C-alpha positions as CSV (number, residue, x, y, z in Angstrom):
1,M,2.1,47.9,2.3
2,Q,1.3,44.5,0.2
3,S,4.0,42.1,-1.1
4,D,4.2,41.7,-4.7
5,K,5.9,37.8,-3.8
6,P,4.6,35.3,-4.4
7,A,3.0,32.8,-2.1
8,L,5.2,29.9,-0.8
9,P,2.9,26.8,-1.4
10,R,2.2,24.5,1.7
11,P,4.8,21.7,2.3
12,Q,3.2,18.9,1.0
13,N,4.1,15.5,3.0
14,I,5.6,13.5,0.0
15,D,8.8,12.6,-0.8
16,A,9.2,13.1,-4.3
17,T,12.2,10.7,-5.5
18,T,9.7,8.1,-4.0
19,V,6.6,9.3,-5.7
20,A,9.0,9.7,-9.1
21,S,9.9,6.0,-8.2
22,F,6.6,4.3,-7.9
23,G,5.3,6.2,-10.6
24,D,7.6,4.3,-13.3
25,E,7.3,1.3,-11.2
26,W,3.6,1.3,-12.3
27,K,4.4,2.8,-15.8
28,R,6.6,-0.6,-15.9
29,F,4.5,-3.5,-13.7
30,D,0.9,-2.4,-14.6
31,Q,-0.6,-5.4,-13.3
32,S,-2.5,-5.9,-16.4
33,D,-0.1,-9.3,-16.3
34,L,-1.4,-10.6,-13.2
35,P,-3.6,-13.8,-13.1
36,A,-7.4,-12.5,-12.0
37,D,-6.9,-15.4,-9.6
38,E,-4.0,-14.4,-7.9
39,L,-5.0,-10.7,-7.8
40,Q,-8.3,-12.0,-6.7
41,A,-6.1,-14.1,-3.8
42,I,-3.9,-10.7,-2.5
43,F,-7.6,-8.9,-2.3
44,D,-8.7,-11.2,-0.2
45,R,-6.1,-11.4,2.2
46,Y,-5.6,-7.3,2.3
47,F,-9.7,-6.9,2.9
48,S,-10.5,-10.0,5.4
49,N,-11.5,-7.9,8.1
50,F,-12.9,-5.0,5.9
51,P,-16.8,-4.7,7.2
52,W,-18.5,-4.9,3.5
53,D,-21.7,-5.4,4.6
54,S,-21.8,-2.5,7.1
55,L,-21.1,0.0,4.3
56,P,-24.3,2.8,3.6
57,V,-25.8,1.8,-0.3
58,H,-24.3,3.1,-2.9
59,A,-21.2,3.8,-0.3
60,E,-18.5,6.5,-0.9
61,G,-14.6,5.9,-0.8
62,F,-11.3,6.9,-1.5
63,D,-8.6,4.5,-2.4
64,M,-5.6,6.7,-1.0
65,G,-2.4,5.9,-2.6
66,C,-4.0,3.6,-5.8
67,G,-1.0,3.0,-7.6
68,S,-2.4,0.6,-11.0
69,G,-5.6,0.9,-9.9
70,R,-5.0,-3.3,-8.9
71,W,-7.3,-3.1,-5.8
72,A,-9.9,-0.7,-7.2
73,L,-10.7,-3.1,-10.4
74,L,-12.1,-4.9,-7.3
75,V,-13.4,-2.7,-4.8
76,A,-15.6,-0.2,-7.5
77,P,-17.7,-2.8,-8.4
78,R,-18.5,-3.3,-4.4
79,V,-19.4,0.7,-4.0
80,G,-21.3,3.6,-5.2
81,L,-18.2,6.0,-6.0
82,L,-15.0,5.3,-5.7
83,N,-12.5,8.1,-5.6
84,C,-8.7,7.0,-7.0
85,I,-5.9,9.3,-5.4
86,D,-2.2,9.2,-5.9
87,P,0.5,12.0,-5.9
88,S,1.9,10.3,-9.5
89,R,0.6,11.4,-12.4
90,Q,2.1,8.7,-14.3
91,A,0.2,6.0,-12.0
92,L,-3.2,7.4,-12.2
93,D,-2.5,7.3,-16.0
94,V,-2.3,4.0,-15.7
95,A,-4.9,3.4,-13.0
96,R,-7.4,5.8,-15.5
97,R,-6.3,3.0,-18.4
98,A,-7.2,0.3,-16.0
99,L,-10.1,1.7,-14.9
100,A,-11.8,2.6,-18.0
101,N,-15.0,0.8,-18.1
102,I,-15.5,1.2,-14.5
103,P,-17.5,4.6,-14.6
104,N,-17.9,4.9,-10.8
105,T,-14.5,6.1,-10.4
106,R,-12.7,9.6,-10.2
107,F,-9.1,10.5,-10.2
108,F,-7.6,12.9,-7.8
109,N,-3.6,13.2,-8.6
110,A,-2.7,14.8,-5.2
111,S,-1.2,14.4,-2.3
112,V,-2.7,12.4,0.9
113,D,-2.4,15.8,2.8
114,A,-4.0,18.4,-0.2
115,V,-6.9,15.7,-1.7
116,P,-9.8,18.0,-3.1
117,L,-12.6,16.2,-1.2
118,P,-14.6,17.6,1.7
119,S,-13.5,16.6,5.1
120,E,-15.9,13.7,6.4
121,S,-17.6,13.5,3.3
122,Q,-16.4,9.4,2.3
123,D,-18.5,6.3,3.4
124,F,-15.1,4.4,3.6
125,G,-11.2,4.7,2.5
126,Y,-8.5,2.2,2.5
127,S,-4.5,2.4,2.3
128,L,-2.5,-0.2,1.3
129,G,1.1,-0.2,1.1
130,V,1.0,3.5,1.1
131,L,1.3,5.2,3.5
132,H,4.8,3.6,5.3
133,H,6.3,5.9,1.8
134,I,5.4,8.9,3.4
135,P,7.9,10.9,5.3
136,D,5.1,11.6,8.3
137,T,2.9,8.3,8.4
138,Q,1.3,9.7,11.3
139,A,0.0,12.9,9.7
140,A,-0.7,10.9,6.6
141,M,-3.1,8.6,8.6
142,T,-4.7,11.5,10.0
143,S,-5.2,13.3,7.0
144,C,-7.2,10.1,5.7
145,V,-9.4,9.9,8.8
146,A,-10.3,13.2,8.3
147,L,-12.2,12.7,5.2
148,L,-13.9,9.7,6.8
149,K,-17.8,10.3,8.1
150,P,-18.3,9.5,11.3
151,G,-18.4,6.1,11.8
152,A,-17.0,4.9,8.7
153,P,-14.2,2.1,8.6
154,F,-10.6,3.0,7.4
155,L,-8.3,-0.3,5.8
156,V,-4.6,0.5,6.0
157,Y,-1.7,-2.0,5.4
158,L,1.6,-0.9,6.5
159,Y,5.2,-2.8,6.4
160,Y,5.7,-4.5,9.9
161,R,9.4,-4.1,11.8
162,F,9.4,-8.1,12.2
163,D,7.9,-7.8,16.1
164,N,6.7,-11.3,15.4
165,R,10.0,-12.8,14.0
166,P,13.1,-14.3,15.4
167,A,16.1,-12.2,16.0
168,W,17.9,-14.0,12.8
169,F,15.2,-12.9,10.5
170,R,15.6,-9.3,11.3
171,A,19.1,-9.7,10.9
172,I,18.5,-10.8,7.0
173,W,16.8,-7.4,7.0
174,K,19.2,-5.4,8.0
175,C,21.2,-6.7,5.6
176,S,19.1,-6.4,2.4
177,E,18.5,-3.0,3.8
178,I,22.5,-2.5,2.5
179,F,21.1,-3.1,-1.5
180,R,17.7,-1.3,-1.3
181,S,19.9,1.7,-0.4
182,A,22.0,1.0,-3.4
183,I,19.5,0.4,-5.8
184,S,17.1,2.2,-4.9
185,A,19.9,5.3,-5.7
186,M,19.8,3.9,-9.3
187,P,18.7,5.3,-12.6
188,D,15.5,3.5,-13.8
189,R,16.8,0.8,-16.2
190,L,19.5,-0.2,-14.0
191,K,16.9,-0.5,-11.0
192,H,14.7,-2.6,-13.0
193,A,17.9,-5.1,-14.2
194,A,19.0,-5.4,-10.6
195,T,15.7,-6.1,-9.1
196,D,14.3,-8.7,-11.6
197,I,18.0,-10.4,-10.9
198,I,16.6,-10.2,-7.0
199,A,13.4,-11.2,-8.2
200,M,14.9,-14.7,-10.2
201,T,17.6,-15.3,-8.2
202,V,16.6,-14.7,-4.8
203,Y,13.2,-14.7,-4.6
204,W,12.1,-17.0,-7.3
205,P,14.3,-19.8,-5.1
206,L,13.7,-19.0,-1.4
207,S,9.6,-19.1,-2.1
208,R,9.4,-21.9,-3.9
209,L,12.0,-23.7,-1.5
210,A,9.3,-22.3,1.2
211,G,6.8,-23.8,-0.5
212,L,8.4,-27.5,-1.0
213,F,8.8,-27.7,2.8
214,E,5.5,-26.5,3.6
215,K,4.2,-29.5,0.8
216,L,6.6,-32.2,3.1
217,G,4.6,-31.3,6.4
218,L,7.2,-29.0,7.5
219,N,6.7,-26.0,10.1
220,A,8.1,-23.2,7.0
221,R,6.4,-19.8,8.3
222,N,9.7,-18.1,9.4
223,L,11.4,-18.5,6.5
224,P,12.5,-16.2,4.1
225,L,9.9,-15.0,1.6
226,Y,7.3,-17.7,2.8
227,Y,4.5,-15.3,1.7
228,Y,5.5,-15.4,-1.9
229,R,5.1,-19.7,-1.9
230,N,2.3,-19.3,-4.3
231,S,3.6,-15.9,-5.9
232,S,3.8,-15.7,-9.8
233,L,7.1,-14.6,-11.6
234,Y,5.1,-11.1,-12.6
235,T,3.9,-10.5,-8.1
236,L,7.8,-11.4,-7.4
237,R,9.4,-9.1,-9.9
238,T,7.0,-6.1,-8.8
239,D,7.5,-6.7,-5.2
240,S,11.3,-6.7,-5.7
241,R,10.7,-3.7,-7.5
242,D,9.0,-2.6,-4.8
243,R,11.1,-3.9,-2.1
244,F,14.7,-2.7,-3.4
245,G,13.8,0.0,-5.9
246,T,11.9,2.7,-3.5
247,P,14.1,5.1,-1.8
248,L,11.5,5.7,1.4
249,E,10.2,3.0,3.2
250,Q,9.3,2.9,6.8
251,R,8.6,-0.1,8.9
252,F,5.9,-0.4,12.5
253,T,5.4,-2.7,14.9
254,R,1.6,-3.5,15.6
255,D,1.7,-1.8,19.0
256,E,3.5,1.1,17.1
257,I,0.7,0.8,14.1
258,R,-2.6,0.3,16.6
259,A,-1.3,3.6,18.1
260,M,-1.1,6.0,15.1
261,M,-4.7,5.0,14.3
262,T,-5.8,5.8,17.4
263,T,-4.2,8.9,17.6
264,A,-5.3,9.9,14.1
265,G,-9.0,8.8,15.9
266,L,-9.9,5.4,15.2
267,D,-11.4,3.0,17.2
268,D,-12.7,-0.4,17.1
269,I,-9.4,-1.2,15.5
270,V,-8.6,-5.0,14.6
271,I,-5.4,-6.1,13.3
272,A,-5.3,-9.2,11.2
273,E,-3.3,-12.1,12.6
274,G,-2.7,-13.7,9.6
275,E,0.1,-12.0,6.1
276,P,0.5,-9.7,5.1
277,Y,1.9,-8.2,8.5
278,W,0.2,-5.2,9.5
279,C,-2.8,-4.9,7.9
280,A,-5.8,-3.2,10.1
281,V,-9.1,-1.6,10.2
282,G,-10.4,0.9,12.2
283,R,-13.4,3.1,12.7
284,K,-13.9,6.7,13.1
285,P,-16.2,7.4,16.0
286,H,-19.5,8.7,15.9
287,R,-20.2,12.2,17.9
288,V,-21.5,11.8,21.6
């Protein structure tokens, strides 16, 4: 006897609260006010090890978790077709507006495990600052690799677990987690206010102090927020909102990232030595 009950939907590898949080973030910080030279500098750091020269002519690839579309703005002109994927409709609307004048982009409102693209159809892929906000990061990475053709590269940036930092640095981060837990549960308007205050009273002075130390010839690399020493207030506000306003955040060591990439089916893995930590590229191997 056939049941007339509807089939239960397949569980998706997403956290709905986090997806909604990012939709709100990119609606507020659509990156239209980010200076072009600063965007380019950030992009260059993320893509420092990406093998552009190995891509085929008119390569088709994907931006997993495209958010505001800021990376797609610089990737799309270099390839044949870029598939921009995000589970947040709000975020995807922001990306559509940002990329309105770039015709070789397509948009998919989908979770990482439900992308309507054929397996082994993509010449490259990347996911920057996204997979650590997904409940099962390993499964998410495996889903990304499944979309790649044999030989195609995949670039990923995952939050690091401060494995290259001193113990006191890690202790500061643990203390900051208390604030993140409280702020990320706030209503959107209060969340924005709180993270803006943090940007102006913590991010700005500490990043500028690190920059001053560097100009004086002192080693400032282990100072908190050194990475932001040259960043605009707009970036500080964006990243403060990202850091303290996001409900689900996971962090990984360099070795854990390498192991996840290997398990996902990548080899020839190269992890960049510089900031942001950790940014890694691997390839889907050719079949023997």
